[in-house]
C-alpha atoms as an extended CHARMM CRD file, in Angstrom:
* protein
*
        79  EXT
         1         1  MET       CA              0.0830000000        0.2770000000       -0.3520000000  PROA      1               0.0000000000
         2         2  PRO       CA              2.4340000000        2.9510000000       -1.2860000000  PROA      2               0.0000000000
         3         3  THR       CA              1.6190000000        6.2150000000        0.6080000000  PROA      3               0.0000000000
         4         4  ILE       CA              2.4800000000        9.2500000000       -1.5200000000  PROA      4               0.0000000000
         5         5  ARG       CA              4.8330000000       11.1580000000        0.3320000000  PROA      5               0.0000000000
         6         6  GLY       CA              5.2840000000       15.4390000000        0.0770000000  PROA      6               0.0000000000
         7         7  ILE       CA              1.6620000000       15.9490000000        0.6780000000  PROA      7               0.0000000000
         8         8  PRO       CA              1.6620000000       17.9980000000        4.2880000000  PROA      8               0.0000000000
         9         9  GLY       CA             -1.6810000000       17.4220000000        6.6910000000  PROA      9               0.0000000000
        10        10  PRO       CA             -3.7220000000       15.4110000000        8.6650000000  PROA      10              0.0000000000
        11        11  TYR       CA             -4.4800000000       12.9920000000        5.3920000000  PROA      11              0.0000000000
        12        12  ARG       CA             -2.4660000000       10.0730000000        4.2700000000  PROA      12              0.0000000000
        13        13  PHE       CA             -2.8520000000        9.2980000000        0.3600000000  PROA      13              0.0000000000
        14        14  PHE       CA             -2.1640000000        6.3320000000       -0.9720000000  PROA      14              0.0000000000
        15        15  PHE       CA             -2.8370000000        3.5560000000       -3.4380000000  PROA      15              0.0000000000
        16        16  TYR       CA             -3.8160000000       -0.3850000000       -3.1080000000  PROA      16              0.0000000000
        17        17  SER       CA             -1.4950000000       -2.6180000000       -5.0070000000  PROA      17              0.0000000000
        18        18  PHE       CA             -3.8900000000       -4.1260000000       -7.1250000000  PROA      18              0.0000000000
        19        19  ASP       CA             -5.4450000000       -0.3150000000       -7.9830000000  PROA      19              0.0000000000
        20        20  CYS       CA             -3.7110000000       -0.5240000000      -11.4410000000  PROA      20              0.0000000000
        21        21  ASN       CA             -6.7010000000       -2.4340000000      -13.3710000000  PROA      21              0.0000000000
        22        22  GLU       CA             -9.0520000000        0.7870000000      -12.5670000000  PROA      22              0.0000000000
        23        23  PRO       CA             -8.8940000000        4.4890000000      -13.6130000000  PROA      23              0.0000000000
        24        24  MET       CA             -6.1220000000        6.3230000000      -12.3190000000  PROA      24              0.0000000000
        25        25  HSD       CA             -7.5190000000        7.8430000000       -8.6920000000  PROA      25              0.0000000000
        26        26  VAL       CA             -6.1870000000        8.1190000000       -5.2500000000  PROA      26              0.0000000000
        27        27  HSD       CA             -7.3930000000        6.6550000000       -1.9840000000  PROA      27              0.0000000000
        28        28  THR       CA             -7.6030000000        9.2090000000        1.3610000000  PROA      28              0.0000000000
        29        29  ARG       CA             -7.4030000000        8.1650000000        5.1590000000  PROA      29              0.0000000000
        30        30  ARG       CA             -7.8300000000        9.9910000000        8.2770000000  PROA      30              0.0000000000
        31        31  GLU       CA             -8.4850000000        8.1510000000       11.3560000000  PROA      31              0.0000000000
        32        32  ARG       CA            -11.0230000000        5.5720000000       10.8140000000  PROA      32              0.0000000000
        33        33  MET       CA            -12.6200000000        7.5280000000        7.4530000000  PROA      33              0.0000000000
        34        34  LEU       CA            -11.5340000000        6.9020000000        4.4620000000  PROA      34              0.0000000000
        35        35  CYS       CA            -12.4000000000        8.2560000000        0.8240000000  PROA      35              0.0000000000
        36        36  LYS       CA            -11.4100000000        7.5470000000       -2.8650000000  PROA      36              0.0000000000
        37        37  PHE       CA            -11.0940000000       10.2530000000       -5.5090000000  PROA      37              0.0000000000
        38        38  TRP       CA            -10.9450000000        9.6130000000       -9.5310000000  PROA      38              0.0000000000
        39        39  LEU       CA             -8.4210000000       11.9820000000      -10.4390000000  PROA      39              0.0000000000
        40        40  GLU       CA             -9.0430000000       12.3770000000      -14.5040000000  PROA      40              0.0000000000
        41        41  PRO       CA            -11.5040000000       14.2410000000      -13.7080000000  PROA      41              0.0000000000
        42        42  VAL       CA            -10.9430000000       14.8500000000      -10.3690000000  PROA      42              0.0000000000
        43        43  ALA       CA            -14.0430000000       13.7680000000       -8.8520000000  PROA      43              0.0000000000
        44        44  LEU       CA            -15.2710000000       11.9110000000       -5.3650000000  PROA      44              0.0000000000
        45        45  CYS       CA            -15.6270000000        7.9530000000       -6.3360000000  PROA      45              0.0000000000
        46        46  ALA       CA            -16.5160000000        6.3430000000       -2.1350000000  PROA      46              0.0000000000
        47        47  ASN       CA            -16.4620000000        7.9010000000        0.8390000000  PROA      47              0.0000000000
        48        48  ASP       CA            -16.9470000000        6.3260000000        4.1080000000  PROA      48              0.0000000000
        49        49  GLY       CA            -17.2600000000        9.0790000000        7.2580000000  PROA      49              0.0000000000
        50        50  PHE       CA            -15.7390000000       12.3650000000        5.8180000000  PROA      50              0.0000000000
        51        51  SER       CA            -18.0620000000       15.4490000000        6.1420000000  PROA      51              0.0000000000
        52        52  PRO       CA            -19.0000000000       17.3700000000        2.6780000000  PROA      52              0.0000000000
        53        53  VAL       CA            -16.2230000000       19.6540000000        4.3000000000  PROA      53              0.0000000000
        54        54  GLU       CA            -13.8110000000       17.9280000000        4.4800000000  PROA      54              0.0000000000
        55        55  LEU       CA            -14.1090000000       16.2370000000        1.0550000000  PROA      55              0.0000000000
        56        56  ASN       CA            -13.6710000000       19.7440000000       -0.3870000000  PROA      56              0.0000000000
        57        57  ARG       CA            -10.2750000000       20.2660000000        1.7340000000  PROA      57              0.0000000000
        58        58  ILE       CA             -9.3210000000       16.9770000000        0.0880000000  PROA      58              0.0000000000
        59        59  ARG       CA            -10.6150000000       18.0660000000       -3.3090000000  PROA      59              0.0000000000
        60        60  SER       CA             -8.9920000000       21.3010000000       -3.2250000000  PROA      60              0.0000000000
        61        61  ILE       CA             -5.5570000000       19.0520000000       -2.0360000000  PROA      61              0.0000000000
        62        62  ILE       CA             -5.6390000000       16.6110000000       -5.0220000000  PROA      62              0.0000000000
        63        63  LEU       CA             -5.7580000000       19.5700000000       -7.3190000000  PROA      63              0.0000000000
        64        64  LYS       CA             -3.1910000000       21.1180000000       -5.9780000000  PROA      64              0.0000000000
        65        65  TYR       CA             -0.7920000000       18.1050000000       -5.9720000000  PROA      65              0.0000000000
        66        66  HSD       CA             -2.5860000000       16.1360000000       -8.8560000000  PROA      66              0.0000000000
        67        67  ASN       CA              1.3250000000       16.2720000000      -10.5250000000  PROA      67              0.0000000000
        68        68  LEU       CA              2.7860000000       14.4640000000       -7.6790000000  PROA      68              0.0000000000
        69        69  ILE       CA              0.0070000000       12.0720000000       -7.1760000000  PROA      69              0.0000000000
        70        70  GLN       CA             -0.0380000000       11.5840000000      -10.8800000000  PROA      70              0.0000000000
        71        71  GLU       CA              3.2810000000       10.7340000000      -10.7600000000  PROA      71              0.0000000000
        72        72  ALA       CA              3.5890000000        8.4140000000       -8.3370000000  PROA      72              0.0000000000
        73        73  TRP       CA              0.5300000000        6.4170000000       -9.6390000000  PROA      73              0.0000000000
        74        74  ASP       CA              2.5500000000        6.0570000000      -12.7800000000  PROA      74              0.0000000000
        75        75  GLU       CA              5.5680000000        4.8620000000      -10.7500000000  PROA      75              0.0000000000
        76        76  HSD       CA              3.7390000000        2.7370000000       -8.7960000000  PROA      76              0.0000000000
        77        77  CYS       CA              1.7040000000        1.0840000000      -11.7050000000  PROA      77              0.0000000000
        78        78  GLY       CA              4.3890000000        1.0990000000      -14.5150000000  PROA      78              0.0000000000
        79        79  LYS       CA              2.9660000000        3.5120000000      -16.9710000000  PROA      79              0.0000000000
């Protein structure tokens, strides 16, 4: 479960090892909450526990660090 380094804040952004068969996306965790965002375009796919305010915050972080996340995806998935 590779974690994307270099994104500050209380959230952990990561991929699962089997994620490469799906369109590009990122998982985000804080405490026991978890969500998944598609990256092209950036859109919420799934949410378990995050409030709408936090989802908007996470989306903003994903947009800000989109290139870093995409590079990590490409490195993880071998593209």
